[in-house]
C-alpha positions as CSV (number, residue, x, y, z in Angstrom):
1,M,-12.5,-27.3,-35.3
2,L,-12.3,-23.5,-35.7
3,Y,-14.4,-21.8,-38.3
4,G,-14.9,-25.1,-40.2
5,K,-11.1,-26.0,-40.3
6,D,-9.5,-28.7,-38.3
7,Y,-6.1,-27.2,-37.4
8,T,-4.8,-30.4,-35.8
9,T,-4.3,-31.9,-39.2
10,Y,-1.9,-29.2,-40.3
11,P,1.8,-30.1,-40.0
12,E,2.6,-26.7,-38.2
13,A,0.0,-27.3,-35.5
14,P,2.5,-28.7,-32.9
15,Y,4.9,-25.8,-33.6
16,V,2.1,-23.2,-33.1
17,L,0.9,-25.0,-29.9
18,T,4.5,-25.0,-28.5
19,L,4.8,-21.3,-29.4
20,V,1.6,-20.4,-27.6
21,I,2.5,-22.4,-24.5
22,T,6.0,-20.9,-24.4
23,R,4.5,-17.3,-24.7
24,I,2.0,-18.1,-21.9
25,F,4.8,-19.5,-19.7
26,I,7.0,-16.4,-20.3
27,I,4.0,-14.0,-19.5
28,S,3.3,-15.9,-16.3
29,I,6.9,-15.7,-15.1
30,I,7.0,-12.0,-15.9
31,T,3.7,-11.5,-14.0
32,F,4.9,-13.5,-11.1
33,F,8.0,-11.4,-10.6
34,S,6.3,-8.1,-11.3
35,V,3.5,-8.7,-8.8
36,G,6.2,-9.5,-6.2
37,I,8.1,-6.4,-6.9
38,R,4.9,-4.3,-6.9
39,D,3.9,-5.7,-3.5
40,Y,7.4,-5.1,-2.1
41,F,7.3,-1.4,-3.1
42,F,3.7,-1.0,-1.9
43,T,4.7,-2.4,1.5
44,L,7.7,0.0,1.7
45,S,5.5,3.0,0.9
46,A,2.8,1.9,3.3
47,A,5.3,1.6,6.1
48,E,6.8,5.0,5.3
49,L,3.3,6.6,5.3
50,T,2.4,4.9,8.6
51,T,5.6,6.2,10.2
52,K,4.9,9.7,8.9
53,L,1.3,9.7,10.1
54,R,2.4,8.5,13.6
55,M,5.0,11.1,13.9
56,L,2.6,13.9,12.8
57,S,-0.1,12.8,15.2
58,F,2.4,12.5,18.0
59,R,3.7,16.0,17.4
60,T,0.2,17.3,17.3
61,I,-0.7,15.7,20.6
62,L,2.5,17.1,22.2
63,K,1.7,20.5,20.8
64,Q,-1.9,20.4,22.2
65,D,-0.6,19.2,25.6
66,S,2.0,22.0,25.7
67,E,-0.7,24.5,24.8
68,L,-3.0,23.2,27.5
69,I,-0.2,23.4,30.1
70,S,0.6,26.9,28.9
71,I,-3.0,28.0,29.2
72,L,-3.3,26.4,32.6
73,A,-0.2,28.1,33.8
74,H,-1.3,31.6,32.7
75,N,-4.9,31.3,33.8
76,M,-4.5,29.6,37.1
77,H,-6.6,32.2,38.7
78,S,-9.6,31.4,36.5
79,S,-12.3,29.7,38.4
80,W,-13.2,26.9,35.9
81,I,-9.6,25.9,35.4
82,S,-9.0,25.7,39.1
83,T,-12.0,23.5,39.5
84,I,-10.6,21.2,36.8
85,L,-7.2,20.9,38.5
86,R,-8.8,20.1,41.9
């Protein structure tokens, strides 16, 4: 009983119920596929971002190592560097 009316006694009640159930079913199917598609694209972008971050960090480490080697090669006569290398 809704607001004092019993809607189950109306002849169009089964039609309305079927219509509501059909709409809920269609919305659930659309939601199911849209969540799957969203997760797929999120996974792709996360993998791409991870690859980009790894490459950038690897390049930075290589650059730092090459700068250190360059500093060590040019300042070999420095006392503190020679103690590090020994």
